[in-house]
C-alpha positions in Angstrom: -0.3 -0.2 -0.3 2.7 2.5 1.0 4.5 1.3 -2.5 1.8 2.4 -4.3 1.0 5.5 -2.6 4.9 6.6 -2.9 4.8 5.9 -6.5 1.5 8.0 -7.1 3.2 10.6 -5.4 6.5 10.6 -7.2 4.0 10.4 -10.5 2.6 13.5 -9.4 5.9 15.2 -8.6 7.0 14.1 -12.2 4.1 15.8 -14.0 4.2 19.1 -11.9 8.0 18.7 -13.0 7.1 18.6 -16.4 4.4 21.7 -16.3 6.9 24.0 -14.6 9.7 23.3 -17.3 7.0 24.0 -19.5 5.8 27.3 -18.3 9.3 28.2 -18.7 9.9 27.2 -22.1 6.3 28.3 -22.9 7.5 32.0 -21.8 11.1 31.9 -23.9 8.7 31.0 -26.7 6.6 33.4 -26.8 9.0 36.1 -26.5 10.6 34.4 -29.8 7.3 34.7 -31.3 6.5 38.6 -30.5 10.4 39.0 -32.2 9.7 36.7 -35.4 6.1 38.4 -35.7 7.9 41.5 -35.8 10.2 40.3 -38.0 7.4 38.4 -40.4 5.3 41.6 -40.3 7.7 43.8 -41.1 10.2 46.8 -39.5 9.8 46.3 -35.4 7.8 49.4 -33.9 11.3 51.3 -32.7 12.6 51.0 -36.0 9.2 52.4 -37.5 9.5 55.4 -35.0 12.7 56.2 -35.9 11.7 56.4 -39.5 8.9 58.3 -38.9 11.4 60.5 -36.9 13.4 61.1 -40.3 10.1 61.6 -42.2 9.1 64.3 -39.8 12.3 65.9 -39.7 12.3 65.6 -43.9 8.4 67.2 -43.6 9.9 70.0 -41.7 12.8 70.8 -44.1 10.2 70.3 -46.9 7.6 73.2 -45.1 10.9 75.3 -44.5 11.7 75.2 -48.2 8.0 76.0 -49.3 8.2 79.0 -46.9 11.0 80.2 -48.6 10.1 79.8 -51.8 6.9 81.6 -50.9 8.7 84.3 -49.4 10.6 84.9 -52.3 7.5 84.7 -54.7 6.1 87.9 -52.6 9.3 89.6 -53.5 9.1 88.7 -57.0 5.8 89.9 -57.0 6.5 93.1 -55.3 9.3 93.9 -57.7 6.6 92.9 -60.8 4.3 95.3 -59.3 6.8 98.2 -59.2 8.0 97.4 -63.1 4.0 97.5 -63.8 3.8 101.3 -62.2 6.5 102.3 -63.7 5.9 101.1 -67.3 2.0 102.5 -66.4 3.6 106.1 -65.8 6.0 105.6 -68.6 2.9 105.1 -70.6 1.2 108.3 -69.1 4.0 109.9 -69.9 4.2 109.1 -73.3 0.3 109.9 -74.0 0.8 113.6 -72.2 3.7 113.8 -75.3 1.6 113.0 -77.9 -1.1 115.4 -76.6 1.8 118.2 -76.3 3.1 117.3 -79.7 -0.5 117.5 -80.9 -1.1 120.8 -79.2 2.1 122.2 -81.1 1.5 120.7 -84.2 -1.9 122.5 -84.3 0.0 126.0 -83.1 2.5 125.5 -85.8 -0.3 125.1 -88.2 -1.8 128.0 -87.0 0.8 130.5 -87.2 2.4 129.0 -90.1 -1.2 130.4 -91.6 -0.8 133.8 -90.2 2.4 133.8 -91.2 1.4 133.1 -95.0 -1.1 135.5 -94.7 1.0 138.4 -93.2 3.8 137.8 -96.0 1.2 137.6 -99.1 -0.3 141.3 -97.1 3.4 142.6 -97.4 4.2 141.8 -100.8 1.0 143.2 -101.6 2.1 146.5 -100.3 5.6 146.0 -101.8 3.9 145.4 -105.2 1.8 148.2 -104.9 4.5 150.7 -104.1 6.6 148.9 -106.8 4.1 149.5 -109.6 3.1 152.9 -108.7 6.7 153.9 -108.4 8.0 156.7 -106.3 5.4 158.8 -107.4 2.9 157.3 -104.9 5.3 158.1 -102.3 6.2 161.3 -103.3 2.3 161.7 -103.5 1.6 160.9 -100.1 4.9 163.5 -98.7 3.7 166.5 -100.9 0.2 165.8 -99.9 0.9 167.1 -96.3 -0.3 170.4 -94.8 2.4 171.5 -93.3 6.0 170.3 -92.0 4.6 168.4 -89.0 2.2 166.3 -91.4 5.1 165.7 -93.6 6.9 164.1 -90.9 3.8 162.0 -89.7 3.3 160.9 -93.1 7.0 159.6 -93.5 6.9 158.6 -89.9 3.6 156.3 -91.2 4.5 154.9 -94.1 8.1 153.8 -92.4 5.8 152.0 -89.5 3.9 150.1 -92.2 6.9 148.9 -93.5 8.3 148.2 -90.0 5.3 146.8 -88.8 4.9 144.0 -91.9 9.0 142.9 -91.1 8.7 142.4 -87.6 5.2 140.8 -87.6 6.8 138.4 -90.3 9.8 137.9 -88.0 7.7 137.3 -85.3 5.7 135.0 -86.6 8.8 133.1 -88.0 10.4 133.1 -84.7 7.8 131.8 -83.2 7.2 129.2 -85.9 10.8 128.2 -85.6 10.5 127.9 -81.7 7.5 125.6 -81.6 9.3 123.5 -84.4 11.8 123.2 -82.1 9.8 122.6 -79.3 7.8 120.0 -81.2 11.2 118.6 -82.6 12.0 118.3 -78.2 9.2 116.8 -77.8 9.1 113.8 -80.3 12.9 113.3 -79.2 11.2 113.0 -75.7 8.6 110.6 -76.8 11.5 108.3 -78.3 12.9 107.9 -75.1 10.0 107.1 -73.4 8.9 104.6 -76.5 12.8 103.2 -75.7 11.9 103.1 -71.7 8.1 101.6 -72.2 10.3 98.6 -74.4 12.6 98.1 -71.4 9.9 98.0 -69.2 7.8 95.7 -71.3 11.0 93.4 -71.5 11.4 93.5 -67.3 7.8 92.6 -66.8 8.0 89.8 -69.2 11.2 88.5 -67.3 9.2 89.7 -64.0 6.1 87.1 -65.1 8.3 84.3 -66.2 10.1 84.6 -62.8 6.7 84.9 -61.0 5.4 81.9 -62.9 8.4 79.5 -62.5 8.4 80.3 -58.6 4.5 79.1 -58.6 5.4 76.0 -60.2 8.3 75.6 -57.6 5.8 76.4 -55.1 3.3 73.6 -56.4 5.8 71.0 -56.6 7.2 71.8 -52.8 3.5 71.3 -51.8 2.9 68.2 -53.6 6.2 67.1 -51.8 4.8 67.9 -48.3 1.4 66.4 -49.3 3.6 62.9 -50.0 5.6 63.1 -46.9 2.3 63.9 -44.9 1.1 60.7 -46.5 4.1 58.7 -45.6 3.8 60.0 -42.1 0.3 58.7 -41.8 1.0 55.6 -43.6 4.0 55.2 -40.7 1.5 56.0 -37.9 -0.5 53.4 -38.9 1.9 50.8 -39.4 3.1 51.6 -35.9 -0.4 51.3 -34.7 -1.1 48.3 -36.2 2.6 46.7 -35.0 1.6 47.6 -31.5 -1.7 46.5 -31.6 -0.3 43.1 -32.8 2.1 42.5 -30.2 -0.4 44.0 -27.7 -2.3 40.6 -28.6 0.8 38.5 -28.6 1.0 39.3 -25.0 -2.7 39.0 -23.9 -2.0 35.8 -25.7 0.9 35.0 -23.7 -1.0 36.0 -20.6 -3.8 34.0 -21.1 -1.8 30.9 -21.8 0.4 31.7 -18.7 -2.6 31.7 -16.6 -3.7 28.3 -18.0 -0.5 26.8 -17.2 -0.4 28.3 -13.6 -4.1 27.1 -13.0 -3.0 23.7 -14.2 0.0 23.8 -12.0 -2.4 24.3 -9.2 -4.6 21.9 -10.1 -1.6 19.0 -10.3 -0.1 20.4 -6.7 -3.9 19.8 -5.2 -4.1 16.6 -6.6 -0.7 15.9 -5.1 -1.8 17.1 -1.8 -5.0 14.9 -2.2 -2.8 11.6 -2.9 -1.1 11.9 0.4 -4.3 12.2 2.2 -4.9 8.2 2.0 -1.1 7.8 3.0 -1.3 9.3 6.0 -4.0 7.4 7.3 -2.4 4.2 6.7 0.6 5.5 8.4 -1.2 6.6 11.1 -2.8 3.4 11.5 0.3 0.9 11.6 0.5 -1.5 14.4 3.7 0.3 16.3 1.7 3.9 16.2 4.5 5.4 14.3 4.2 7.9 11.5 7.8 7.2 9.5 5.6 6.7 6.0 4.3 10.2 6.5 7.9 11.8 7.2 9.1 9.6 4.4 6.5 11.1 2.1 7.4 14.5 3.5 11.1 13.8 2.7 10.2 12.9 -0.8 7.7 16.2 -1.5 10.6 18.3 -0.5 13.2 16.7 -2.7 10.6 17.1 -5.3 9.9 20.9 -4.6 14.0 20.8 -4.8 14.1 19.2 -8.3 11.4 21.5 -9.3 13.0 24.6 -8.3 16.1 23.4 -9.7 14.7 22.9 -13.1 12.7 25.8 -13.1 15.9 27.7 -13.2 17.4 25.9 -16.0 14.7 26.9 -18.3 14.7 23.4 -20.2 13.5 19.8 -19.2 17.2 17.8 -17.9 16.7 14.2 -19.6 18.7 12.7 -16.7 16.2 14.4 -13.6 13.1 12.7 -15.7 14.9 9.4 -16.1 15.8 9.3 -12.2 12.1 10.7 -11.5 10.7 7.4 -13.6 13.3 5.1 -11.8 11.8 5.9 -8.6 8.5 5.6 -10.0 9.5 2.0 -10.6 
C-alpha cells in the first residue's frame, strides 16, 4: 500500500515538474514569437518610430523650403508690381507727350497760316509801291499840309513797313520755336517709347520668374503632401504593430494563466494523493508515522528538483529518468 502511494506521489511530482518546465519554455517561446512576428510583419516599432522621426525631419525641411519659396514669390510679386507701376507711369508720360506734340502741331499750323497771310499782305503792299513807283510815295509826302504833317506821313509810311517786317519776323521766330519744341517733344517721346519697351521686357521677365516660382511652390506643396501621407502610413503601421504585439502579449498572459491553473490543480491532486497514505501510516501497529515523514521528505526533494529545473529553463533528461526510476 505504501509503495503504491509513493508511486502516485512521485508520478504527480514528475507531472508537476514537467508542467513547470513547459511554463518556462512557453515564456521563452512567446517572446521569440513576438520577435519573429515583428520580423514577419516588417520593421519593429522602434525602427518604425525612428523612421517616422526621419520622415518628420524631412517634412519640416520641406515646409521650411516651401516657406522660403513663398517669401521669394512675395519679393518677385513686389518687384513685378513696381515694374508695372513704372510702366504705367511711362505710358502716361507718353500719352502726355503725344498730347503736347499734337498741341504744338496745331499751333504750328495756325502760325504758319498767319505767317503766310502776313507775308502775302506785305507782298501786296510792296508790289503796290513798286508798280506805282516813287510817285505814290511822293504824292503821300507832298499831300502834307504842314511840315509836321509831312513828318507824320513819313513816320506812318515807315511804321507800316516796319510793322510788316516785324510781324513777319515774329511769326517766323515763333514758328521756329514751335518747330524746335515739337522736335524736342518727339525726341522725349522716342526716349519714353524706348523706356516703355525696356519696362515691357522687364515685366515679361518678372512674369516668367513669378510663374516659375509658382511652379516650384506647387511642386513643394506636392512633396509636403507626399511626406505627410508617408508619415500617416508610418503612424498606421506603428499602431498596427503595437496592436499585434499587444495581442500576442495578451495571448501569452492567457496561456500563462492556464498553465498556472494547471500547476495549481496538479499540486492539489498531489496533496490529495497524500491524504490516504497519512491515514495508513497512522494506522500502523507500532503507532509511528514513518511513512508520513518519508512522504514529506520525498515531497521536499521533489520541490527542490522543481526549483532547480525551473531555474534551468529546459527539461533535464537525467532528472526525468531519475524520477521515472523512483516511480518504478
